[in-house]
C-alpha positions in Angstrom: 84.3 96.0 103.1 81.5 96.1 101.1 78.3 98.3 100.8 76.4 95.6 99.2 76.1 93.6 102.7 73.3 96.1 103.9 71.4 95.1 100.5 71.9 91.4 101.3 70.5 91.6 104.7 67.7 93.7 104.2 66.6 91.9 101.2 65.5 89.0 103.4 62.7 91.2 105.2 61.7 92.1 101.7 62.3 89.3 99.2 62.1 86.4 101.7 64.4 83.7 101.4 67.9 84.4 99.7 67.3 81.8 97.1 64.5 84.0 95.8 66.8 86.8 95.0 68.6 87.5 91.9 71.1 90.0 91.0 72.2 90.8 87.4 75.6 92.6 86.8 75.7 94.7 84.0 79.4 95.3 84.7 81.3 94.4 87.7 84.8 95.4 89.2 85.9 92.2 90.0 84.6 88.4 90.6 84.7 88.8 94.7 82.3 91.6 94.2 80.1 89.5 92.5 80.8 86.2 94.9 79.7 87.9 98.0 76.0 87.6 96.7 76.2 84.0 95.8 77.8 83.1 99.2 74.3 84.7 100.7 72.3 82.2 98.4 71.4 84.5 95.7 71.2 83.7 92.1 73.7 85.7 90.3 73.6 86.7 86.2 75.5 88.6 84.0 73.7 90.5 81.3 74.5 90.4 77.5 77.7 92.7 76.9 78.8 92.5 80.6 82.1 94.2 81.3 84.4 93.8 84.3 87.6 95.9 85.3 89.2 92.6 85.9 89.1 88.8 84.6 86.0 87.1 86.0 85.7 83.3 86.4 82.0 82.9 86.2 82.0 79.2 87.2 83.9 80.4 90.5 81.5 82.9 91.3 79.4 81.1 90.3 77.5 83.4 88.0 75.8 82.8 84.4 74.5 84.5 81.6 71.2 85.5 81.0 68.4 86.9 78.8 66.1 89.7 78.9 63.6 87.3 80.9 66.0 87.1 83.5 66.6 90.7 84.1 63.0 91.7 84.3 62.0 91.8 87.9 65.4 91.3 89.3 65.9 91.9 92.8 69.2 94.2 91.9 71.0 95.2 88.9 74.5 96.4 89.6 76.7 98.5 87.4 79.9 100.3 87.3 80.3 104.0 86.4 81.3 103.5 83.0 78.3 101.3 82.2 75.7 103.9 82.5 74.4 105.6 79.1 71.3 107.4 77.9 69.8 104.0 77.3 70.0 102.6 80.7 67.1 104.4 82.3 65.0 103.1 79.3 66.2 99.8 80.1 65.5 100.0 84.0 61.9 101.2 83.3 61.4 98.1 81.2 63.3 95.8 83.8 61.8 97.3 87.1 64.4 96.1 89.5 63.8 96.2 93.3 67.3 97.9 93.6 69.6 99.5 91.1 73.4 99.4 92.6 75.4 102.1 90.6 79.0 101.9 91.5 81.0 105.2 91.0 83.4 105.3 94.0 86.9 105.9 93.2 86.1 105.8 89.4 86.9 109.5 88.8 83.2 110.5 88.0 82.2 113.8 87.8 79.9 115.6 90.2 77.5 116.5 87.4 77.4 113.1 86.1 76.7 111.7 89.2 73.7 114.0 90.1 72.4 113.6 86.7 72.3 109.5 87.3 70.8 110.2 91.2 68.2 112.5 89.6 67.5 110.0 86.9 66.5 107.4 89.3 64.9 109.4 91.4 62.4 110.4 88.5 61.8 106.9 88.3 60.3 106.6 91.6 63.3 105.1 93.4 64.1 106.1 96.8 68.0 107.0 96.6 70.4 106.4 99.1 74.4 107.1 98.9 77.0 105.1 100.3 80.0 107.3 101.3 83.5 105.8 101.0 87.0 107.1 102.4 90.4 106.4 101.8 92.0 109.4 103.2 94.1 107.3 106.1 97.8 106.6 105.9 97.7 103.7 104.1 94.7 104.8 101.8 92.4 101.9 103.3 88.9 102.2 101.8 86.0 101.9 103.8 82.4 102.8 104.0 81.9 105.6 106.6 78.1 106.6 105.9 75.0 104.8 104.1 72.1 107.6 104.2 69.4 109.0 102.3 70.6 111.1 99.4 69.7 114.5 100.8 71.5 113.6 104.1 74.9 113.4 102.2 75.1 117.2 101.0 77.5 118.2 100.4 78.4 115.1 98.6 82.0 114.1 98.2 82.2 112.7 94.6 83.9 110.5 93.5 83.6 108.6 96.7 79.7 107.8 96.5 78.0 104.7 95.3 74.2 105.1 94.5 71.6 102.4 95.9 68.2 103.1 94.6 65.5 101.0 95.8 62.0 101.0 94.5 59.9 99.9 97.6 60.2 102.6 100.3 60.1 99.5 102.9 63.3 98.0 101.2 64.9 101.5 101.2 64.2 101.9 104.9 65.5 98.7 105.6 68.8 99.2 103.9 69.1 102.4 105.2 68.7 101.0 108.7 71.0 98.1 108.2 73.6 100.5 106.2 73.8 103.0 109.3 74.9 100.2 111.7 77.3 98.6 109.3 78.8 101.8 108.4 79.4 102.4 112.2 81.1 98.9 112.2 82.9 99.5 109.2 84.5 103.0 111.0 85.6 101.2 113.8 87.4 98.3 111.8 88.7 100.8 109.6 90.5 102.4 112.7 91.5 99.0 113.9 93.2 98.2 110.9 95.0 101.3 110.4 96.2 100.9 113.9 97.2 97.4 113.3 99.1 98.5 110.2 100.9 101.5 112.2 102.1 98.8 114.9 103.3 96.4 112.2 105.5 99.5 110.7 106.4 100.4 114.1 107.7 97.0 115.0 109.3 96.7 111.8 111.4 99.8 112.0 112.4 98.5 115.8 113.7 95.3 114.4 115.4 96.5 111.5 117.1 99.1 113.9 118.1 96.2 116.4 119.5 94.4 113.3 121.5 97.5 112.4 123.0 97.6 116.1 123.6 93.7 116.1 126.0 94.2 113.0 127.8 97.1 114.5 128.1 95.1 117.8 
């Protein structure tokens, strides 16, 4: 489950061959998040000062460090919520990536901070989309339930939103179309996963009750 998948699929219609696509991580949650782009054939880089919430084996991704020349014009620049500072908009204006992926879901970001970042990206000329996540089922399983234009998500459920900002309106439209289809599949898959877990728990309780009964008899 990942709201990066619509970006990967939609980029083929805008960027072309996956080998022509580059993602640069200013920060990441883990190596698996980065690896999905590598598996899709993208070139994966980390910027100087890269941060990760858990250790990342760059060789396993694979990903490599890069300088400013590789960041400029990247297809995607991705970052986690704590990475955003007042200097980031200036850097993005210089780098001019086709897409900025800002991951804030489940990171305790405040409403005001999230809205400020979305507004800053819109002011830079990006079309802003939002990926809405949920984890309110019995097992706290996380899933993407919506990927829509920013205005369509009002009122916004912070902090369960990631921001996807795209410079090219055609790219944005493609991500939105793929995102709606993907979110619909994700909702069905999430229901199946919860149902499977419920059945597993039920079977486990029945087996435990049977064992207790056998011991008594």
